[in-house]
KEPARO-640946 format. One record per residue: residue number from 0; x, y, z of N, C-alpha, C in turn. Coordinates in steps of 0.001 Angstrom, whole numbers, m for minus. Each point is the difference from the previous one (the first is absolute). Example, Ala and Ser with C-alpha at 12.3 -4.5 7.8 and 13.67 -1.06 7.14 Angstrom:
BEGIN
  seq      nc1      nc2      nc3     cac1     cac2     cac3      cc1      cc2      cc3
    0    13190    m5690     7800     m890     1190        0      900     1200        0
    1     m350     1050     m720      820     1190       60     m770     1090      730
END
This chain:
BEGIN
  seq      nc1      nc2      nc3     cac1     cac2     cac3      cc1      cc2      cc3
    0   165295    59505   152802      842     m596    m1500    m1511    m1016     m515
    1      583      320    m1197    m1108    m1168    m1102      638     m870     m313
    2     m512    m1078      119      979    m1353     m806    m1274     m783    m1122
    3      295      242    m1344     m965     m737     m568     1325    m1236     m979
    4     m781     m971     m760      522     m695     m327     m821     m332    m1138
    5      450     m656    m1015     m652     m282    m1334      292    m1581     m637
    6    m1162    m1131     m317      524     m689     m309      m28      m49    m1600
    7     m690      787     m636      580      135    m1271     1354      585     m611
    8      242     m725     m348     1618     m254     m500      152     1102    m1136
    9      931     1267      634      581      804     m934     m796     1707      491
   10    m1215     m587      552     m650     1760       96      732      622     1219
   11      823     m380      631      802      835      832     1729      307     m396
   12      245    m1093     m567     1416      m73     m122       98     1193    m1396
   13    m1216      342     m560      m65      657    m1383      468     1258      524
   14       23      772     1237      648     1130      497     1406      175     m155
   15      418    m1027       33     1599       18     m280      490     m933     m868
   16    m1189     m460     m944     1094     m935    m1259     1005      528     m371
   17     m316     1312     m286     1004       90    m1143     1555      309      410
   18      m54       34     1499     1285      618      601      502    m2039      179
   19     m925     m567      444     m156    m1328      490     1472    m1020    m1165
   20     m735      532    m1196      473     m631    m1358      607     1168     m937
   21     1265      742      636      526      908    m1011      953     m668     m622
   22      657     m586      454     1220    m1191     m468     m347     m841    m1187
   23    m1139     m431      m25     m544     m797     m972      263      513    m1520
   24     m143     m793     m537      609      303    m1735     m768      m67     m675
   25    m1494      696     m171    m1041     m276     m398      619     m245    m1542
   26      597      970    m1129       85     m252    m1039      258    m1363     m286
   27     1014     m550      935     1089    m1212     m421    m1156    m1398     m259
   28     m976      107     1457     m876     m834     m259     m753      342    m1033
   29     m674      664     m418     m682      317     m994      287     m596    m1522
   30     1204      461     m170     1052     m306     m849      m72    m1679      m26
   31       99     m349     1025      333    m1892      162    m1504     m359     m684
   32    m1361      895      666    m1148     m997     m658     m495      746    m1226
   33      933      925     m626     m217      167    m1516      425    m1076    m1090
   34     1349     m483      565      855     m770     m682     m793    m1328       41
   35     m532     m445     1083    m1055    m1068      m81    m1165      146    m1146
   36     m243     1253      359    m1432      260     m916      358      m47    m1728
   37     1074      445     m194      392     m175    m1341       59     m937     m639
   38      513    m1107      791       25    m1391     m682    m1641     m469     m255
   39    m1239      690      921     m947    m1183     m205     m959      959     m312
   40     m263     1384     m410    m1191      820       68      118     1140    m1051
   41     m870      389     m632      380     1658    m1039     m582      870      453
   42      598      961      m66       86     1203      257    m1236      735      401
   43    m1219     m536     m837    m1299      264      m15     m504     m692     1431
   44      551     m746      827     m797     m750      705     m824      637     1378
   45    m1017     m888      138     m629      801     1140      845      m66     1032
   46     m314      404      806     1055     m204     1023     m394      507     1540
   47      230    m1031     1134     m444     m202     1585     1390     m293      560
   48       m2     1362      906      686     m359     1099     m609     m276     1549
   49      371     m884      405     m715     m444     1300     1118      238     1351
   50     m599      658      946      995      328      990      719     1336     m427
   51     m756     1287     m778     1379      744     m391      148     1176     1107
   52      m21     m137     1075      243     1055      758     m203     1298      m44
   53     1272      891      m27      440     1664     m332     m356     m294    m1556
   54      137     m945     m777     m317      541    m1434     1401      220     m767
   55      879     m545      806     1734      926     m912      297    m1182    m1063
   56     m420    m1205      281      544    m1065    m1014     m916      150    m1267
   57    m1618      206      471     m831      216    m1263      476     1283     m821
   58      658     1074      356      272     1038     m419      759     m312    m1306
   59      955     m983      451      869     m261     m955     m473     m879     m993
   60     m875     m967      547     m752    m1220    m1105     m706      871     m680
   61     m509      763      365    m1190      838     m937     1005     1110    m1188
   62     1155     m374      133      423      966    m1254       70     m789    m1220
   63      m35    m1534      148     m177    m1098     m786     m989     m989      m78
   64     m851       60      851    m1382     m202       69    m1097      637      575
   65     m188     1185     m814    m1032     1004      358    m1323     m502      474
   66     m312     m940     m836    m1523     m271      160     m312    m1276     1704
   67      559     1042     1190       35     m835     1434     m628      321      822
   68     m646     m773      857     m369       m7     1443      561     m249     1093
   69     m210      353      922      675       62     1103     m638     m394     1255
   70      481     m842      829     m974     m434      860      753      122     1618
   71     m380        9     1212      469       59     1140    m1571     m607      805
   72      286     m172     1224     m823     m324     1101     m327     1084      858
   73     1506      540      195     m327     1978      896      251      923    m1223
   74    m1534      914      397     m205      913     m838     1357     1260      210
   75      610      366     1490      719      495      182     1282     m121     m816
   76      177    m1488     m352     1762       22     m430     m695      361    m1895
   77    m1126     m125     m310     m321      348    m1404      m95     1485       92
   78       72      533     1020     m473     1561      m45     1805      795       99
   79      718    m1273      420     1554     1212     m365      762      111    m1198
   80    m1172     m575     m774      413      379    m1680     m130     1530     m210
   81     1516      664     m144     m666     1275      m96     m233      844    m1052
   82      395    m1163    m1420      m45      379    m1202    m1436     m189     m418
   83     m759    m1143      417    m1372     m391      129     m745      150    m1425
   84      782     m645     m583     m379     m222    m1620     m599    m1274     m338
   85      132     m937     1183      m32    m1466     m477    m1561     m327      658
   86     m539     m559     m986    m1358    m1035      246      m72     m608     1290
   87     m593      184     1156      118     m926     1140     m825     m545      706
   88     m177    m1327      586     m936     m659      406      355     m837     1740
   89     m777      718      916      299     m210     1058     m577    m1530      298
   90      490    m1399       98     m746     m976      290     1463    m1100      329
   91     m823    m1232      448      535     m839      268      832     m997     m424
   92     1470     m517     m507      221     m667     m990     m505    m1709      m82
   93     m829     m217      892     m582    m1734      427    m1480      738     m312
   94     m355     1200     m447    m1321      211     m364       26      923     m449
   95      477      m74    m2090     m364      857     m726     m807      266     m933
   96     m442     1662      m71    m1090      205     m162     m703     m185    m1778
   97     1344     m410     m895     m179       60    m1276     m762     m628     m879
   98    m1002      138     m984      m50     m656     m751      566     m173    m1617
   99      897      745      m18      741     m156    m1222     1283     m750      122
  100      615     m543    m1316     1281     m304      270     1510      681     m262
  101      767     m364     1026     1638      723     m270      816    m1069     m807
  102      689      798     m704      978     m855     m903     1242      344     1331
  103       55      857      616     1219       77      903      m29       96     1288
  104      327     m689     1271     m672      375     1028     1283     m223      987
  105      266      571      533      999     m283      920      m47      871     1476
  106      934     m592      696      361      548     1728     1252     m265       85
  107      246      779      925     1824      396      417      311      128     1517
  108      781      415      679      353      m43     1229     m594     m873     1072
  109      480    m1412     m404     m740    m1053      991    m1570      m59      490
  110     m795      744     m726    m1069      223      610    m1099    m1017     m203
  111      661     m839     m362    m1031    m1583     m127      m67     m870     1163
  112     1506      340      727      305     m145     1238     m945      574     1248
  113     m721     1117     m294    m1004      137     1090    m1357     m814     m179
  114     m208    m1229     m991     m798     m937       95      421     m931     1178
  115    m1051      m75     1173      759    m1030      933     m526    m1086       81
  116     m817     m706     m656     m162    m1395     m163       30     m512    m1426
  117      m76    m1097     m150        6     m724    m1427    m1418       27     m514
  118    m1329      252      998     m848      397     m502     m336     1154     m921
  119      811     1037      784        5     1185     m522      655     m165    m1499
  120     1335     m304     m207      858      m79     m968     m441     m571     m891
  121     m938    m1214      365    m1139     m673    m1508     m863      892     m839
  122     m498      799     1267    m1306     1078     m417     1038      836     m832
  123     1208      766      115      275      714     m551      288     m734    m1740
  124      811     m728      m52      143     m891    m1151    m1725     m273     m791
  125     m754     m518      721    m1393     m135     m755     m601     1599     m571
  126      363      650      721      m65     1686     m461      885      164    m1039
  127      776     m313     m241     1194      364    m1176    m1012     m581    m1045
  128       92    m1438     m132     m459     m935    m1186    m1500      655     m439
  129     m733     1039     1028    m1193       71     m489      221     1613     m880
  130     1054      800      177      212     1213    m1020     1056       71     m608
  131      770    m1503      107     1029      370     m925     m625     m513    m1353
  132      691      776    m1024     m315     m584    m1575     1093    m1194     m641
  133     m673     m902     m835      400    m1059     m377     1683     m174      119
  134      325     1625     m627     1446     m279     m820      953      719     1007
  135     m908      807     1293      752      896      958      708     m662     1055
  136      876      825      928      759     m718      526     m338      830     1665
  137      150     m444      874      112     m134     1100     1366      201      901
  138     1062     1207      606     1105     m432      460      122      455     1253
  139      435     m478     1155      335      289     1120      888     m381      748
  140      681      892     1161      861     m798      536     m234     m499     1486
  141      791     m476      581     m237     m627     1644     1239     m174      356
  142     m123      569     1799     1237     m367      594     m120    m1343      848
  143     1037     m794     m407      266    m1114      503     1174       12     1580
  144     m393    m1528      589      284      m43     1011     1942      612      572
  145      773       83    m1224     1363      192      175     m394     1346      305
  146     m625     1073     m896      281     1108      320     m670      635     1762
  147    m1013     m975       82      m20      249     1664      702     m142      817
  148      336    m1228     m131     1186     m150      923      945      681      453
  149       78     1128     m423      869     1418      307     m636      655     1378
  150    m1126     m202     m243     m949      471     1283     m675    m1115     1342
  151     1230    m1123     m105     m780     m475     1071      559      691     1432
  152     1033      693     m370      406      975     1424     m720     1258       50
  153    m1051      582      409     m686     1169     m229     1005      726     m284
  154     m748     1074    m1212      997     1432      m40    m1103      924     m123
  155      530     1362      730     m811     1077      m75      759     1145     m648
  156     m964      558     m728      454     1208    m1041     m743     1115      572
  157       28      936     m619     m771     1452      437      218     1181     m726
  158     m655     1305      205      233     1127     m584    m1135      960      541
  159       45     1550     m540     m782     1022      128     m115      364    m1649
  160    m1402      238      m49     m446      157    m1386    m1000     1074      m45
  161      164     1348     m361    m1017      914     m102     m698       95     1275
  162      631     m144     1273     m998      251     1092     m177    m1417      727
  163      162     m903     m818     m336    m1143      350     1470    m1244      360
  164     m160     m231     1528      900     m864      461     m360    m1485       58
  165      833     m980     m892     m571    m1094       80     1159    m1146      393
  166     m402     m951      315     1264    m1433      394     m945    m1199     m636
  167     1044     m505     m813     m386    m1475     m778      526    m1379      998
  168     m422     m445      108      586    m1254      778     m191    m1492    m1109
  169     1182     m394     m331     m108    m1117     m821     m125    m1667      398
  170     m609     m992      198      665     m907      791     m720    m1624    m1062
  171      508    m1018     m253     m239    m1175     m806      m13    m1102      961
  172    m1465     m198      476      m95    m1106      486       69    m1817     m647
  173     1208     m459     m123      108    m1217     m436     m909    m1239       68
  174     m946     m226     1122     m601     m835      250    m1682      435     m913
  175     m144     1127      554    m1137      250    m1130      m81      336    m1476
  176      936      224     m133      713      674    m1350     m321     1317     m642
  177     m708     1097     1101     m244      998       21      759      792      306
  178      161     1299    m1294     1170      852      982     m801     1550      158
  179       28      323      872     m513     1093      575      661     1326     m278
  180    m1133     1107     m265      771     1430      592     m757     1047      489
  181      216      121      994     m596      887      623       29     1641      402
  182     m649      554     m426      403     1721     m220     m733      411      984
  183      922     1304     1010     m932      728      719      596     1273     m305
  184    m1109     1132     m328     m149     1071     m434     m337     1030      687
  185      800     1290      325     m405      971     1057      124     1178     m297
  186    m1420      971      194      252     1344     m150    m1207      980      739
  187      173      466      205     m578     1177     1071     m775     m357      978
  188      482    m1144      452     m448     m618     1203     m894    m1114     m394
  189       57     m420    m1414     m671    m1231     m376      980    m1222       30
  190       53    m1360      633      378     m955    m1079     m847    m1043     m500
  191      391       m4    m1374     m715    m1461     m587      996     m944     m365
  192     m912    m1235      303      910    m1718     m350     m436     m423     m869
  193      759     m416    m1310     m481     m867    m1024     1198    m1154      m18
  194     m819     m835     m120      848    m1507       48     m270    m1067    m1644
  195     1183      238     m651       49    m1060    m1119      451    m1514      153
  196    m1017     m536     m622      803    m1455       83     m108     m596    m1478
  197      743     m434     m140      684    m1027     m912       39     m917     m231
  198     m700    m1324     m823      316    m1427      426      965     m445    m1191
  199     1111     m850      648      801     m232     m936      m50    m1366      m62
  200    m1049     m827    m1184       39     m939     m410     1016     m789     m770
  201       99    m1070      m44     1325     m333     m969     m627     m259    m1197
  202     1267       80    m1131     m198       26    m1241     m993    m1193     m735
  203       59     m618       37     m822    m1318     m288    m1549      526      166
  204     m406     1080     1335    m1752     m203      222     m514     1047    m1125
  205      885      669     m458     m347     1428    m1253     m459    m1237    m1418
  206     1353     m900     m228     m393     m621    m1238    m1600     m772      512
  207      m42     m761      836    m1272     m518      244    m1135      453     m403
  208       59     1454     1210    m1222      770     m291     m477      636    m1506
  209     1404       40     m749       55      290    m1082     m846     m675    m1088
  210      235    m1219      250     m195    m1231     m607    m1689     m441      m94
  211     m125      575     1264    m1568     m383      700     m770      984     m645
  212      567     1160     m333    m1378      887     m633      227       m3    m1877
  213      502    m1023      181      311     m290    m1876      852      971     m655
  214      601      549      431     1415      843     m319     1071     m809     m552
  215      913      571     m421     1053     m986     m251     1651     1302      257
  216     1064     m537      398      769      340      595     1329      367    m1206
  217       91     1636    m1042      766     m449     m897     1217       51      798
  218      492      805      788     1526      425       52     m120      384     1659
  219     1062     m439      541      444      107     1385     1171      362      351
  220      129     1303      269     1580      996     m134      240      m98     1236
  221     1741     m157       m9      216      603     1599      477     1247       48
  222     m584      807     1104      688     1286      336      285     1089     m916
  223    m1063      578    m1066       10     1078     m853     1401     m691    m1534
  224       86    m1195      227      612     m338    m1300     m767    m1027     m939
  225      409     m524     m983     m729     m589     m511      516    m1845     m342
  226      800       47     1399      483    m1645      501     m943     m674      392
  227     m415     m875      366     m992    m1050      720       83        6     1065
  228    m1042      378      621     m318       m4     1474     m176    m1119      824
  229      586     m124     1380      102    m1366      879     m652      677     1122
  230      m30    m1360      901     m683      213     1277      771      497      818
  231     1062        4     m654     1795      913     1123       76     1464     m503
  232     m863      263    m1216      187     1604     m332    m1013      888     1528
  233      746     1171       m9     m751     1057      929    m1216      155     m301
  234     m211      230    m1497    m1164      463     m506       20     m807    m1513
  235    m1424     m135     m315       77     m230    m1642     m773      824     m415
  236     m207     m117    m1398    m1263      829    m1195     m480    m1143     m662
  237    m1266     m225      m34    m1219     m789     m786     m515      611    m1282
  238      301     m634     m724     m877      428    m1283    m1239    m1008     m203
  239    m1194      235      214    m1122    m1191     m388     m788      355    m1127
  240     m301     m851     m566     m868      333    m1039    m1334    m1131       46
  241     m868      102     m893    m1006    m1017     m692      615    m1303     m159
  242      495      667    m1289      682    m1260     m981     1503      483      276
  243      587    m1047     m848     1464      419      196      790      549    m1417
  244     m632     1185       15      269     1353     m830     1485      190     m160
END
């Protein structure tokens, strides 16, 4: 029996990702991002999505912002886009390959939490500073500790999808502030394992890194609302600018 593993996040999980995320309301998530964008940018904005995954969010965003490029570190995830009508670039969010400026940059599904050190987090905001237009916005969400506390006691879920059997073990280590998702995928005698880790930084860390990058926090919203976010929120949505536009 073969056993293989991958340190490249989502390359293996791409096999079962659409089933894993079948309860996610991509439309709701996209509409929230669009509601933010309408406040700050024009419809002809040059748009960039970071960590686009299966591109379902981008499919909706592109209806209002058609001048869009989507990126992800995992090529198999980008290939899940069955419509295949979007311009795609496979790259790391902390090493963006662009020489152009974007008016509207967004990142969803707590993807920024995959940056496991303050150094990587700082690299992200430094990259954003380099590709964000003077009047543009970067909006992203993060998961905070009040969300991860639900997983201090390990939780296991699983399913079967297109011949793939899978199991996910989720747990949060309060001491290290690392939220882990361990995936086991099996098919035709092959067993795959992929480990996802997310760092749950305190809220102030984001403000500090954004400031050091020469950017400004325009808004910090609570969990899919336009109410102020705080350290006791389960998740928050940042809107970041170069200037207070």
